[in-house]
C-alpha positions in Angstrom: -24.8 -30.0 -21.8 -22.1 -28.2 -19.9 -21.5 -29.1 -16.1 -22.2 -26.5 -13.6 -19.0 -25.7 -11.8 -18.7 -26.3 -8.0 -19.2 -23.2 -5.9 -15.5 -23.5 -4.8 -14.5 -23.1 -8.4 -16.4 -20.0 -9.0 -14.6 -16.7 -8.7 -16.3 -13.5 -7.7 -16.4 -10.5 -10.1 -14.1 -8.7 -7.6 -11.5 -11.5 -7.7 -11.6 -11.6 -11.5 -11.2 -7.8 -11.7 -8.3 -7.9 -9.2 -6.6 -10.5 -11.2 -7.1 -8.6 -14.5 -5.7 -5.5 -12.8 -2.6 -7.5 -11.6 -2.0 -9.0 -15.0 -1.9 -5.6 -16.7 0.5 -3.9 -14.4 3.8 -3.2 -16.1 6.9 -5.1 -15.1 8.3 -2.2 -13.1 5.4 -2.4 -10.7 5.4 -6.1 -9.9 7.0 -7.2 -6.6 7.6 -10.6 -4.9 5.2 -11.9 -2.2 6.9 -11.5 1.2 8.3 -14.6 2.6 11.3 -13.7 4.7 12.1 -14.5 8.4 12.4 -10.8 9.1 8.8 -10.1 7.5 7.3 -12.9 9.8 9.0 -11.4 12.9 7.8 -7.9 12.1 4.3 -9.2 11.6 4.3 -11.1 14.8 5.6 -8.2 16.7 2.7 -5.9 15.4 0.2 -8.7 16.3 1.6 -9.0 19.8 1.4 -5.4 20.6 -2.0 -5.0 18.9 -0.7 -2.4 16.5 -2.1 -1.6 13.1 0.1 -0.8 10.2 -0.6 1.3 7.0 1.6 -1.3 5.2 -1.3 -3.8 5.6 -4.3 -1.6 5.7 -3.3 0.3 2.5 -2.0 -2.9 0.8 1.4 -1.3 0.2 3.4 -3.0 -2.5 6.7 -2.5 -0.5 5.6 -4.5 2.6 7.9 -7.4 1.9 11.1 -5.4 1.5 10.2 -3.0 4.4 9.1 -5.6 6.9 12.2 -7.8 6.0 14.3 -4.9 7.2 12.0 -4.4 10.3 10.7 -1.1 9.1 7.0 -0.6 9.7 4.7 2.4 9.5 2.4 2.3 12.4 -1.1 3.5 12.0 -2.7 4.9 15.2 -6.2 5.9 16.2 -7.6 2.6 15.2 -8.0 1.0 11.9 -11.4 2.5 10.9 -11.5 5.9 9.1 -14.4 8.5 9.2 -13.5 9.5 5.5 -14.0 7.6 2.2 -11.3 8.6 0.0 -11.5 6.8 -3.4 -7.9 5.9 -3.5 -7.7 4.5 -0.1 -8.1 0.8 1.1 -8.6 1.6 4.8 -11.9 0.6 6.4 -14.5 3.4 6.6 -17.1 3.7 9.2 -17.6 4.6 12.9 -14.3 4.0 14.8 -13.9 2.3 18.1 -12.8 4.1 21.3 -9.0 4.9 21.5 -6.7 2.3 22.9 -5.0 4.0 25.9 -2.1 1.6 25.6 -1.4 2.3 21.9 1.3 5.1 22.5 3.2 2.8 24.9 3.0 -0.1 22.6 4.2 1.9 19.7 7.3 3.1 21.6 7.9 -0.5 22.8 7.8 -1.7 19.1 10.3 1.0 18.2 12.6 0.0 21.0 12.3 -3.7 20.4 13.1 -3.2 16.6 15.8 -0.9 17.3 14.6 1.6 14.9 16.7 4.6 14.0 13.6 6.3 12.3 9.9 5.6 12.7 6.9 6.8 10.7 3.6 7.2 12.6 0.5 7.7 10.5 -3.4 7.5 11.4 -6.8 7.2 10.1 -9.0 10.3 10.0 -11.0 10.8 13.2 -13.5 13.5 12.6 -15.5 12.1 15.5 -12.9 13.3 18.1 -12.9 16.8 19.4 -9.1 17.4 18.6 -9.2 15.0 15.5 -6.7 12.8 17.4 -4.0 15.4 17.8 -3.6 14.6 21.5 -3.0 11.0 20.7 -0.2 11.8 18.3 1.4 14.0 21.1 1.2 11.0 23.6 2.9 8.7 20.9 5.6 11.2 20.4 6.2 11.6 24.2 6.4 7.9 24.8 8.8 7.5 21.8 11.1 10.2 23.3 11.0 8.4 26.7 11.3 4.7 25.6 13.3 5.1 22.3 15.3 8.3 22.7 17.6 7.6 19.7 14.8 7.1 17.3 14.0 10.0 15.0 10.2 10.6 14.6 8.3 11.2 11.4 4.5 11.8 11.6 2.0 11.6 8.7 -1.2 13.4 10.0 -4.7 13.9 8.5 -5.9 17.3 7.8 -7.7 17.8 11.2 -10.6 19.3 9.2 -12.2 22.3 11.2 -9.6 21.8 14.0 -6.4 22.3 12.1 -4.7 25.3 13.9 -5.1 24.0 17.5 -4.3 20.4 16.4 -1.1 21.4 14.6 0.0 23.7 17.5 -0.3 20.8 19.9 1.7 18.4 17.8 4.4 21.0 16.8 5.0 21.7 20.5 5.8 17.9 20.9 8.5 18.4 18.2 8.5 15.5 15.8 11.5 15.5 13.4 9.4 15.4 10.3 5.8 16.6 9.8 4.2 15.0 6.8 0.9 15.6 5.3 0.1 14.4 1.8 -1.8 16.5 -0.7 -2.3 13.2 -2.6 -3.3 14.6 -6.0 -3.8 17.8 -8.1 -6.6 20.3 -7.1 -8.8 19.5 -10.1 -9.1 15.9 -9.0 -10.0 16.5 -5.3 -13.8 16.2 -5.8 -13.5 12.7 -7.2 -10.3 11.3 -5.4 -10.3 13.1 -2.0 -13.8 14.6 -1.7 -13.6 14.8 2.2 -10.6 17.3 2.0 -9.6 20.6 0.6 -6.3 21.1 -1.3 -5.5 24.7 0.0 -6.4 23.7 3.5 -3.8 20.9 3.3 -1.3 23.4 2.0 -2.1 25.8 4.8 -1.6 23.1 7.3 2.0 22.5 6.1 2.6 26.2 6.1 1.4 26.5 9.8 3.9 24.0 10.9 6.8 26.0 9.4 5.2 29.3 10.9 5.3 27.6 14.3 8.6 25.9 14.2 10.9 26.4 11.0 13.3 23.7 12.3 10.8 20.9 11.8 11.2 19.4 8.3 7.9 19.2 6.3 7.0 16.6 3.8 4.2 15.9 1.3 3.5 13.6 -1.5 1.2 13.0 -4.5 0.1 9.9 -6.4 0.5 9.9 -10.2 -1.7 7.9 -12.7 -5.0 9.3 -11.6 -5.6 11.5 -14.7 -3.5 14.5 -13.7 -1.7 16.6 -16.3 2.1 17.3 -16.4 1.6 21.0 -15.8 -0.7 20.4 -12.9 2.0 18.4 -11.2 4.4 21.3 -11.8 1.9 23.7 -10.2 1.6 21.4 -7.1 5.4 21.5 -6.8 5.3 25.4 -7.0 2.4 25.4 -4.4 4.5 23.1 -2.1 7.7 25.3 -2.4 5.5 28.5 -1.6 4.5 26.7 1.6 8.3 26.0 2.2 7.8 22.1 2.0 11.2 20.5 2.3 10.5 17.0 0.9 8.4 15.8 -1.9 7.4 12.2 -2.7 5.9 11.0 -5.9 4.7 7.5 -6.6 2.3 5.5 -8.8 -1.2 5.1 -7.8 -2.4 1.4 -7.7 -6.2 0.6 -7.5 -6.8 -1.5 -4.4 -10.1 -3.0 -5.4 -12.5 -2.5 -8.3 -14.6 -0.1 -6.2 -11.7 2.3 -6.0 -10.6 5.0 -8.5 -9.3 3.4 -11.7 -5.7 3.7 -12.7 -5.7 6.1 -15.7 -1.9 5.8 -16.5 1.0 3.8 -15.6 3.8 6.4 -15.4 7.1 5.1 -16.6 10.3 5.2 -14.4 11.8 7.5 -16.9 8.8 10.0 -16.4 9.3 9.8 -12.7 13.0 10.5 -13.0 12.3 13.6 -15.2 9.6 14.9 -12.7 12.1 14.3 -9.8 14.8 16.4 -11.6 12.3 19.2 -12.1 11.3 19.0 -8.3 15.0 19.4 -7.3 15.4 22.2 -9.6 12.6 24.0 -7.8 14.4 23.8 -4.5 13.2 20.9 -2.4 15.8 19.6 0.0 14.7 16.0 -0.8 12.8 14.3 -3.5 11.7 10.7 -3.8 10.2 9.9 -7.3 9.6 6.5 -8.6 6.8 4.0 -9.3 7.0 2.3 -5.9 7.8 5.3 -3.9 5.3 5.8 -0.9 5.4 8.4 2.0 7.5 6.1 4.2 9.4 4.0 1.7 13.1 4.3 2.7 12.0 7.2 5.0 14.9 6.7 7.4 17.6 7.1 4.7 15.8 9.9 3.0 15.7 11.8 6.4 19.4 11.4 6.8 20.0 12.8 3.4 17.6 15.6 4.0 19.2 16.7 7.3 22.5 16.5 5.5 21.3 18.7 2.7 20.0 21.3 5.2 23.3 21.3 7.0 25.2 21.9 3.8 22.9 24.6 2.5 23.3 26.5 5.9 27.0 26.0 5.8 27.2 27.4 2.3 25.0 30.4 3.4 27.2 31.2 6.4 30.4 30.9 4.3 29.0 33.5 1.9 28.5 36.1 4.7 
């Protein structure tokens, strides 16, 4: 008769599924666990200032590399989202009241870390009258005051039903980069991103350019959700029609068994080929690799994008 294992030896179905998922990841997706001194220092600073990061909440595979270099993507408006996208690991529910010290704490973190570039994202806050746009503005204003040499990239939600007013508020505060991710191809929105609308997201980015053409716009998609190659090409064309400057493409990874399954692991060679197509379509900057995420190497990419625009303008002026 077999012995009944102790409770401590039993693994939940979720743990087994997560381990199976990790085992079947290809070599190019695997990353080392973070152990560096820089990682520990970044983590301590985020805790001391009571800041949330998308690095942790979304279980980003690049957290070890980024935090070692003291790069962190701050997630404002709390850590509970009012949406339930099937790709995202952020908690869903009724959020708490806004922390009035959060804008100051974000700017303090940027100053203490000596950041050249910072990325600010957020949960969706459909419960707020302005969707949280005013809070983004306060963060930008505090960063300008306390870390004037830091360039600012924001990654906002779609501000469903409040888009025009929310975008106008934020654009007036003049971030350097306005990012909003389309996430996937239109066909997959009902299953992957059911709370959002593809063309509404496109219009948001188009509105940024209408209000201030000097602000760089950026968007990204995840691959491996079941999209077709021609659908990816169409998303690129749609983005260029909206005058989006920067495209990111990265591999989708399933956070837990309850989330959308990975349909395909896209090879590095396939990412390279798609990146070449995107550059040929006229994006100022393209980041395309399995581990690419919206804020991965964002500072270096911003510098390259700004240089590409300056070169393009110089060439146009020389031809006059």
